[in-house]
C-alpha positions as CSV (number, residue, x, y, z in Angstrom):
1,M,191.4,108.2,23.1
2,A,191.9,110.0,26.4
3,A,195.5,110.0,27.9
4,I,197.2,110.0,31.3
5,L,200.4,111.5,32.2
6,F,201.9,110.6,35.8
7,V,204.9,112.4,36.7
8,R,206.7,111.6,39.9
9,V,209.4,113.9,41.4
10,K,211.9,113.1,44.1
11,S,213.3,116.6,45.7
12,D,215.5,117.4,48.6
13,L,213.4,120.5,49.1
14,N,211.7,120.4,52.6
15,P,208.0,119.6,52.4
16,D,206.7,123.0,53.2
17,E,208.6,124.6,50.4
18,L,207.9,121.8,47.8
19,E,204.3,122.4,48.6
20,R,204.7,126.3,48.3
21,R,206.0,125.7,45.0
22,L,203.2,123.4,43.7
23,I,200.6,126.0,44.9
24,E,202.5,128.6,43.4
25,R,202.4,127.0,39.8
26,R,198.9,125.4,40.1
27,P,197.1,128.4,38.3
28,R,199.1,128.0,35.4
29,F,197.8,124.6,34.5
30,H,194.5,126.0,34.1
31,D,195.1,127.2,30.5
32,I,196.6,124.0,29.1
33,P,194.7,123.1,26.0
34,G,193.2,119.6,26.5
35,L,194.0,119.2,30.3
36,V,190.9,117.8,31.8
37,Q,192.2,117.4,35.4
38,K,195.4,117.1,37.5
39,I,195.6,115.4,40.8
40,Y,198.4,116.2,43.1
41,G,199.8,113.7,45.5
42,R,202.5,112.9,48.0
43,D,204.2,109.6,49.0
44,E,204.2,110.0,53.0
45,S,207.0,107.5,53.2
46,T,209.5,109.2,50.9
47,G,208.2,112.6,50.5
48,D,207.9,112.5,46.5
49,V,205.3,114.3,45.0
50,C,203.4,113.3,41.9
51,G,201.0,115.0,39.2
52,I,198.4,112.6,37.7
53,Y,197.1,114.7,34.4
54,F,194.0,113.8,32.5
55,F,194.1,114.7,28.9
56,E,191.3,114.6,26.2
57,D,193.6,112.9,23.9
58,Q,197.3,112.0,23.2
59,A,197.6,115.4,20.9
60,A,196.9,117.4,24.0
61,L,199.4,115.5,26.1
62,L,202.3,115.7,23.5
63,A,201.7,119.4,23.1
64,F,202.0,119.9,26.8
65,R,205.0,117.9,27.0
66,E,206.5,120.4,24.6
67,S,205.5,123.3,26.5
68,E,207.5,125.7,28.6
69,L,205.4,124.6,31.6
70,A,206.1,121.0,31.3
71,K,209.7,121.7,30.7
72,T,210.5,123.6,34.0
73,I,209.0,121.1,36.1
74,P,212.3,119.8,37.1
75,L,213.9,123.0,37.8
76,A,210.9,124.3,39.7
77,Y,210.9,121.3,42.1
78,E,214.9,121.0,42.0
79,A,214.1,117.4,41.2
80,K,217.0,115.0,41.8
81,E,215.0,112.4,40.1
82,I,211.9,112.6,37.6
83,R,209.8,109.7,36.3
84,R,207.3,110.3,33.5
85,E,204.7,107.5,32.5
86,V,202.3,107.9,29.6
87,Y,198.9,105.8,29.4
88,D,196.0,105.5,27.2
89,V,192.7,105.5,29.2
90,L,191.0,102.2,28.5
91,Y,187.8,102.8,30.4
92,P,186.6,104.3,33.7
93,L,185.3,102.3,36.5
94,H,182.7,104.8,37.0
95,P,181.7,106.3,33.7
96,D,179.3,108.9,35.4
97,R,182.1,110.4,37.5
98,G,185.1,112.6,36.4
99,P,187.7,113.3,35.5
100,L,187.1,111.7,32.2
């Protein structure tokens, strides 16, 4: 079953520096086994950023969570607070569209 990882980061970095770091690290996610797509987002009212990861299955998600790349997320963005949530994909609204 496909899986979703939602990661929300609260940081005191200014928005430009935070975005620079997001972009700098982005290429490293291309080689994560089982990662189908990653969506980057920002809450305009708080400045918090998020990553929404779509994995082929729970095993790929769990392997990513144990990776060096995942473990460095809080440090890379100088996170004051980080929230991680994991979901099983039930079904897509539009099965003919991505990311799953």
